[in-house]
C-alpha positions in Angstrom: 33.0 -20.5 -2.7 35.5 -23.0 -1.4 36.9 -22.8 2.1 40.1 -21.0 1.1 38.0 -18.3 -0.7 35.7 -18.0 2.3 38.7 -17.4 4.5 40.1 -14.7 2.2 36.7 -13.0 2.2 36.6 -13.0 6.0 40.1 -11.6 6.1 39.2 -8.8 3.6 36.2 -7.9 5.7 38.4 -7.9 8.9 40.8 -5.5 7.1 38.0 -3.3 6.0 36.6 -3.2 9.6 40.1 -2.2 10.8 40.4 0.7 8.3 36.9 1.8 9.2 37.5 1.7 13.0 40.9 3.5 12.7 40.1 5.8 9.8 41.3 8.9 11.6 44.8 7.4 11.8 45.1 7.6 8.0 43.2 10.8 7.3 46.4 12.6 6.3 47.9 9.7 4.3 46.6 10.3 0.8 48.4 7.4 -1.0 47.1 4.9 1.6 43.6 6.4 1.4 43.6 5.9 -2.3 44.6 2.2 -1.9 42.0 1.7 0.8 39.3 3.2 -1.4 40.3 0.8 -4.3 40.3 -2.1 -1.8 36.8 -1.3 -0.5 35.5 -1.1 -4.0 36.9 -4.5 -4.9 35.6 -6.0 -1.7 32.1 -4.7 -2.5 32.3 -6.3 -5.9 33.4 -9.6 -4.3 30.5 -9.5 -1.8 28.0 -8.8 -4.6 29.3 -11.8 -6.6 29.2 -14.0 -3.6 25.5 -13.2 -3.2 24.9 -13.9 -6.8 26.7 -17.2 -6.7 24.7 -18.2 -3.7 21.4 -17.5 -5.4 19.9 -20.8 -6.7 18.2 -19.5 -9.8 17.5 -23.0 -11.1 15.5 -24.3 -8.2 12.1 -25.6 -9.0 9.4 -24.9 -6.5 5.7 -25.8 -6.4 4.9 -22.1 -6.8 7.1 -21.7 -9.9 5.6 -24.8 -11.5 2.1 -23.6 -10.7 2.8 -20.2 -12.3 4.0 -21.9 -15.5 0.9 -24.2 -15.6 -1.4 -21.2 -15.0 0.3 -19.1 -17.7 -0.1 -21.9 -20.3 -3.8 -22.4 -19.4 -4.6 -18.7 -19.7 -2.7 -18.1 -22.9 -4.4 -21.1 -24.5 -7.9 -19.9 -23.5 -7.5 -16.3 -24.6 -5.5 -17.0 -27.7 -7.8 -19.7 -29.1 -10.8 -17.6 -28.3 -9.3 -14.8 -30.4 -8.6 -17.4 -33.1 -12.2 -18.4 -33.3 -13.3 -14.7 -33.5 -11.0 -14.0 -36.4 -11.6 -17.3 -38.2 -14.0 -15.6 -40.7 -12.5 -12.1 -40.5 -8.7 -12.4 -40.7 -7.2 -15.7 -41.6 -3.6 -14.5 -40.7 -4.7 -13.6 -37.1 -6.8 -16.7 -36.8 -3.8 -18.9 -37.6 -1.5 -16.9 -35.3 -3.9 -17.2 -32.3 -4.5 -20.9 -32.8 -2.1 -22.7 -30.4 -1.8 -26.1 -28.8 -0.8 -27.0 -25.3 1.7 -29.6 -26.6 3.6 -26.9 -28.5 3.9 -24.8 -25.4 5.1 -27.7 -23.2 7.9 -28.4 -25.6 9.3 -24.8 -25.3 12.1 -23.7 -23.0 11.3 -21.1 -20.4 12.8 -18.3 -22.4 10.9 -19.4 -25.6 7.6 -19.8 -23.7 7.9 -16.3 -22.2 8.8 -14.7 -25.5 5.9 -16.6 -27.3 3.4 -15.5 -24.6 4.6 -11.9 -24.9 4.1 -12.0 -28.6 0.6 -13.3 -28.3 -0.2 -10.7 -25.6 1.1 -7.9 -27.9 -1.0 -9.2 -30.8 -4.1 -9.4 -28.6 -3.5 -6.0 -27.2 -3.1 -4.5 -30.7 -6.5 -6.0 -31.7 -8.4 -5.6 -28.4 -10.5 -2.8 -29.8 -11.9 -4.9 -32.6 -12.2 -8.1 -30.5 -15.7 -8.9 -29.3 -15.6 -8.8 -25.5 -17.5 -12.1 -25.4 -14.3 -13.7 -26.7 -11.5 -11.6 -25.1 -11.8 -8.6 -22.7 -9.4 -5.9 -21.7 -9.5 -7.4 -18.2 -8.4 -10.8 -19.7 -5.3 -9.0 -21.0 -4.6 -7.6 -17.6 -4.8 -11.1 -16.1 -2.6 -12.5 -18.9 0.1 -9.8 -18.3 0.1 -10.7 -14.6 0.6 -14.4 -15.5 3.5 -13.6 -17.8 5.2 -11.4 -15.2 4.9 -14.1 -12.5 6.5 -16.8 -14.7 10.2 -17.3 -13.9 11.6 -18.3 -17.2 15.1 -19.0 -15.9 13.7 -21.8 -13.7 13.1 -23.8 -16.9 16.3 -22.8 -18.6 18.9 -24.5 -16.4 21.8 -23.7 -18.8 21.0 -20.0 -18.6 20.8 -19.9 -14.8 24.0 -22.0 -14.5 25.7 -19.4 -16.8 24.9 -16.7 -14.2 26.4 -18.8 -11.4 29.5 -19.6 -13.5 30.0 -16.0 -14.4 29.8 -15.1 -10.7 32.3 -17.8 -9.8 34.8 -16.5 -12.3 34.2 -13.0 -11.1 34.9 -14.1 -7.5 38.3 -15.5 -8.6 39.2 -12.3 -10.3 38.0 -10.1 -7.4 40.1 -12.2 -4.9 43.1 -11.9 -7.2 42.7 -8.1 -7.4 42.2 -7.8 -3.7 45.4 -9.7 -3.0 47.3 -7.4 -5.3 45.9 -4.3 -3.6 46.6 -5.7 -0.2 50.3 -6.2 -1.0 50.6 -2.5 -1.8 48.8 -1.6 1.4 51.1 -3.9 3.3 54.1 -1.9 2.0 52.6 1.4 2.9 51.5 0.2 6.3 55.1 -0.5 7.3 55.7 3.2 8.0 53.5 2.8 11.1 56.0 0.4 12.6 58.0 3.6 13.2 55.2 5.9 14.4 52.5 3.6 15.8 53.5 0.0 16.3 50.3 -0.9 18.1 48.3 0.3 15.1 50.4 -1.8 12.8 50.0 -4.9 15.0 46.2 -4.5 14.8 46.5 -4.4 11.0 48.6 -7.6 11.1 45.9 -9.3 13.2 43.3 -8.5 10.6 45.6 -9.7 7.8 46.5 -13.0 9.4 43.1 -14.4 8.5 44.3 -14.3 4.9 46.5 -17.3 5.4 44.1 -19.7 7.1 44.4 -23.2 5.7 47.8 -22.4 4.1 51.2 -23.8 5.1 53.4 -22.1 7.7 55.8 -21.4 4.9 53.1 -19.4 3.0 52.2 -17.7 6.2 55.6 -16.0 6.4 54.7 -13.9 3.4 53.1 -11.2 5.5 55.5 -8.2 6.2 57.0 -8.6 9.7 56.3 -6.1 12.4 59.4 -4.0 13.2 
């Protein structure tokens, strides 16, 4: 989020706090309550997208790299052991289970995870006929754990960036929708200038945060207090 978007988020949160604190003042105002409910829903969506945007799904860490290396080591050991076992029993399976490290290293994260899942499924399907001196059921449990630990998105930067880009666009749309909803709320809140001017002034204080960083001309867009 840029500074302007962050200011708008803080404003929206200040407005929500105002409506939460003074909720009893609007309990009999159904039209305003409907707008407040819509506004709160939009704000929740915005906050969720902000958290998603802030999550660095592409970051490499020593642990993630270690998990990838460990998965490759285990899949090579178990799969090639099965290949040797089936070499004189089932040529199709023997060929399927014969894999090289260089092939795995060339794969993207998503490709590697899909490939390992396919090998795991093939081993699991044939575990009853496999000699446990080659591959055991416990080996499969270990392999499944290695697959689950592997963070495929770390090694697919374009996929992870897509998540962030989608969240960034959603943030823009959420802010646009919130601005539209607040304009309607501004109009309905004017009635309180006649019945509870202090309440309306507190609302204006919460709304003023919306215009941080904008020109004084733009700041004049907020409905005046009567």
